[in-house]
C-alpha positions in Angstrom: -0.3 -0.1 -0.1 1.4 3.1 -0.8 0.6 7.2 -0.3 2.0 10.0 -1.9 2.1 13.4 -0.8 3.8 16.0 -3.3 1.7 19.5 -1.7 4.6 20.2 1.1 7.4 19.9 -2.0 5.6 22.6 -4.4 5.6 24.3 -0.9 8.9 24.0 -0.3 10.4 24.4 -3.6 8.4 28.1 -4.1 9.9 29.1 -0.5 13.3 28.4 -1.4 13.1 29.8 -4.7 11.7 33.0 -3.0 14.6 33.2 -1.2 17.1 32.3 -3.4 15.9 35.2 -5.9 16.5 37.5 -3.0 19.7 36.8 -2.5 20.7 37.1 -6.3 19.4 41.0 -6.4 21.4 41.6 -3.1 24.4 40.2 -4.5 24.2 42.0 -7.3 23.9 45.2 -5.9 26.8 44.5 -3.0 29.4 43.0 -5.9 28.5 46.2 -7.5 29.3 48.3 -4.5 32.5 46.3 -3.3 34.2 46.5 -6.5 33.8 50.2 -7.1 34.8 51.2 -3.8 37.9 48.6 -3.8 39.2 49.7 -7.0 38.6 53.3 -5.8 40.0 52.8 -2.2 42.6 50.8 -3.3 41.8 47.9 -1.5 42.3 44.2 -2.6 40.5 42.9 0.0 37.2 44.5 -0.4 37.7 43.6 -4.4 38.4 40.4 -3.1 35.1 40.5 -1.3 33.4 41.5 -4.7 34.2 38.2 -6.1 33.0 36.5 -3.1 29.5 38.3 -3.8 30.0 37.5 -7.3 30.3 34.1 -6.7 27.2 34.2 -4.6 25.0 35.5 -7.7 26.3 31.9 -9.4 25.6 30.0 -6.5 21.9 31.6 -5.7 21.3 31.0 -9.7 22.0 27.5 -9.1 20.0 26.7 -6.4 17.0 28.8 -8.0 17.0 26.1 -10.3 17.7 23.1 -8.5 15.5 24.2 -6.2 12.7 24.2 -9.2 13.6 21.0 -10.7 13.4 19.3 -7.1 9.9 20.7 -7.0 8.2 19.0 -10.3 6.6 16.3 -9.8 7.3 12.7 -10.4 6.9 11.5 -14.2 7.5 8.0 -16.2 11.2 9.0 -16.2 11.4 10.1 -12.6 8.7 8.1 -10.5 10.2 9.2 -7.1 10.4 12.8 -8.1 13.4 15.0 -9.3 14.6 15.7 -5.4 18.4 14.9 -6.3 18.6 18.2 -8.4 18.4 19.7 -4.8 21.8 17.9 -3.2 23.3 18.1 -6.2 22.8 22.0 -6.4 24.2 22.0 -3.0 27.0 20.0 -4.1 27.8 22.2 -6.8 27.2 25.9 -4.1 30.0 24.0 -2.3 32.4 23.3 -5.3 32.1 27.6 -6.5 32.9 27.9 -2.8 35.7 26.1 -3.4 36.3 28.2 -7.0 36.3 31.5 -4.9 38.3 30.5 -2.2 41.0 29.3 -4.9 40.9 32.7 -7.2 41.1 34.6 -3.9 44.1 32.8 -2.4 45.9 33.4 -5.8 45.2 36.8 -6.0 46.1 37.5 -2.7 49.6 36.2 -2.5 50.3 38.5 -5.9 49.0 41.0 -4.0 51.4 40.8 -1.4 54.2 40.4 -3.6 53.4 43.7 -5.4 53.8 47.2 -3.4 50.8 49.1 -3.0 49.4 52.2 -1.3 47.3 51.8 1.9 43.7 51.2 1.4 41.2 54.4 1.8 39.4 55.2 5.0 36.1 55.1 3.5 36.4 51.7 2.5 35.8 50.4 6.4 31.8 52.2 6.0 31.3 50.4 3.0 32.4 47.0 4.7 30.1 47.7 7.9 27.1 48.1 5.3 28.3 45.2 4.0 28.3 42.6 6.9 25.3 44.0 8.5 23.0 43.2 4.8 25.3 39.5 4.6 24.8 38.7 8.2 20.9 39.7 8.1 20.7 37.8 5.0 22.5 34.7 6.5 20.0 34.1 9.0 16.9 34.9 6.7 17.9 32.0 4.2 19.2 29.7 7.0 15.6 29.7 8.7 14.0 29.3 5.7 16.5 26.3 4.6 16.1 24.6 8.0 12.0 25.1 7.8 11.9 23.4 4.5 14.8 20.9 4.6 17.1 22.4 1.8 20.5 21.2 1.5 20.7 23.6 -1.7 19.3 26.4 0.1 21.4 26.2 3.1 24.2 26.0 1.3 23.6 29.5 -0.1 22.6 30.8 3.2 26.4 29.6 4.0 27.4 31.2 1.2 26.4 34.5 2.0 27.8 34.3 5.6 31.6 33.2 4.1 30.7 36.8 2.4 30.2 38.9 5.8 33.2 36.5 6.8 35.5 38.0 4.1 34.0 41.6 4.9 35.1 41.3 8.6 38.2 39.5 7.7 38.6 42.9 5.3 37.9 45.4 7.9 40.7 44.1 10.3 43.3 44.0 7.5 42.4 47.4 6.6 42.0 48.9 9.9 45.5 47.7 10.2 46.7 48.5 7.3 45.4 52.4 8.0 46.7 51.7 12.0 49.7 50.8 11.4 50.8 53.0 8.7 54.0 52.8 6.2 55.0 49.1 5.9 51.3 47.6 6.6 49.8 47.8 3.2 49.5 44.3 2.7 47.3 44.0 6.0 44.2 43.8 4.0 45.7 41.2 1.6 46.6 38.6 4.5 42.9 39.5 5.8 41.7 38.5 2.2 43.8 35.3 2.5 42.4 34.5 5.9 39.0 34.6 4.4 40.2 32.1 1.8 41.2 30.0 4.2 37.5 30.0 6.4 35.6 30.0 2.8 37.6 27.0 2.1 36.5 25.3 5.2 32.6 26.4 5.0 32.6 24.4 1.1 33.9 21.4 2.7 31.2 21.0 5.6 28.4 21.6 3.1 29.8 19.6 0.6 29.9 16.5 2.6 25.9 16.1 3.5 25.1 16.8 0.0 27.2 13.8 -1.3 25.9 11.6 1.2 22.2 12.9 0.7 23.1 12.2 -3.5 24.1 8.0 -2.7 21.2 7.9 -0.2 22.9 7.6 3.5 19.9 7.1 5.7 18.5 10.2 7.4 18.9 10.8 11.2 17.7 7.8 12.9 15.3 9.4 15.2 13.3 9.9 11.8 12.6 6.5 11.3 12.3 5.6 15.3 9.4 8.4 15.0 7.7 6.5 11.8 7.6 3.5 13.7 6.1 5.1 17.2 2.8 7.0 15.3 2.6 3.0 12.9 2.3 1.7 16.2 0.0 3.8 17.3 -2.7 3.1 13.9 -5.7 0.5 15.0 -5.1 -3.1 13.8 -0.9 -2.8 14.0 0.7 -5.1 16.3 4.1 -4.1 15.7 6.9 -3.0 13.1 9.2 -5.0 11.3 11.5 -3.4 8.5 12.1 0.9 8.4 13.9 2.0 5.4 14.1 6.1 5.1 15.8 7.9 2.2 15.8 11.8 1.6 15.4 12.6 -1.9 15.2 16.8 -1.9 13.2 18.1 0.5 11.2 14.8 0.9 11.7 11.8 2.4 10.4 8.0 1.1 9.4 5.4 4.1 9.6 1.6 3.2 7.8 0.1 6.1 6.6 -3.4 7.0 3.8 -3.1 9.9 2.8 -6.5 11.7 -1.0 -7.8 11.7 -3.4 -10.5 13.1 -2.6 -13.7 10.8 -6.0 -14.3 9.9 -7.1 -10.5 9.2 -8.8 -10.2 6.0 -6.9 -8.8 2.3 -9.2 -6.0 3.0 -8.7 -5.3 6.5 -4.6 -5.6 6.2 -5.0 -3.4 3.1 -7.2 -0.5 5.2 -4.4 -1.0 8.2 -1.8 0.0 5.5 -4.3 2.5 4.3 -4.4 4.1 8.1 -0.9 3.8 9.0 0.4 6.1 5.7 -2.3 8.6 6.5 -1.2 8.4 10.1 2.4 9.1 9.2 1.9 11.9 6.4 0.2 13.6 9.5 2.6 13.2 12.0 5.3 13.8 9.5 4.3 16.4 6.3 8.1 16.0 5.2 7.3 12.5 4.3 6.2 12.4 0.8 5.7 8.4 0.3 5.2 5.9 2.0 5.1 2.7 1.0 3.5 -0.2 3.8 3.9 -3.9 3.6 1.5 -5.8 5.9 2.9 -9.1 7.5 1.0 -11.3 9.5 2.7 -11.3 13.4 3.1 -15.0 13.7 4.9 -15.5 10.9 7.7 -13.1 12.0 7.9 -14.9 15.2 8.7 -17.8 13.5 11.1 -16.1 11.2 12.8 -14.2 13.7 13.5 -17.7 15.7 14.8 -19.2 13.1 
């Protein structure tokens, strides 16, 4: 007996896309402001920050596409839906972060080796504004990613946090360069180098869960435990046997064996399976599809003893 629910998927897809598009709009403006201020104000740390914002734009476009595809319903070629596009987008975003970190590292080293003037004081005001905007965006997008269970949107949120980190590092570096005076001109370049390391670490932390979901690693065991608990409270269920859970995008798919009275009719067993599926959907809306298999309780007992 199979129960399917796609409304949650479509809702999550719409919500996630809106937040990703908000990030794109903000990053376009910030990238322009930071690049301009960095060039005029003679700060490579701020230019590196603009590069990070530009990579944010690309990553958010990837997230929008991934979330949109993940929200499509199942079809003949994709009977389990298109949810894998969601962790795939998350993995791509993590790789984009690696790329941004590499580019910033290379350019920072080049700037350190090249004599140049100290950054202009006004760049600090630009950075304070950027940090406030990006941290707010990070918190907003992260909250939504947790709400809808989106790895791609979570990666996008941490991309915003990485931008805030590079801005904070740039602020410290420029402050040191301005306070230290001659001989400290490259302080903001070292700050950009430190920011690149932090971005690379974040990318590693984001890539791992995306890859684990792509290879169908079992989710949190607490989810299976909750499913069993709900099923065992349904009338006619004497216990549970197998309970396999896999996460596909925003959704969870469940294969569950329930134990019933061996003297029940086929119709009664079918009704129990249907009720179990409905109970699980009601208790856990993130469960998209439940496949319930009914087993006679005494038969399970004999096989367990064997």
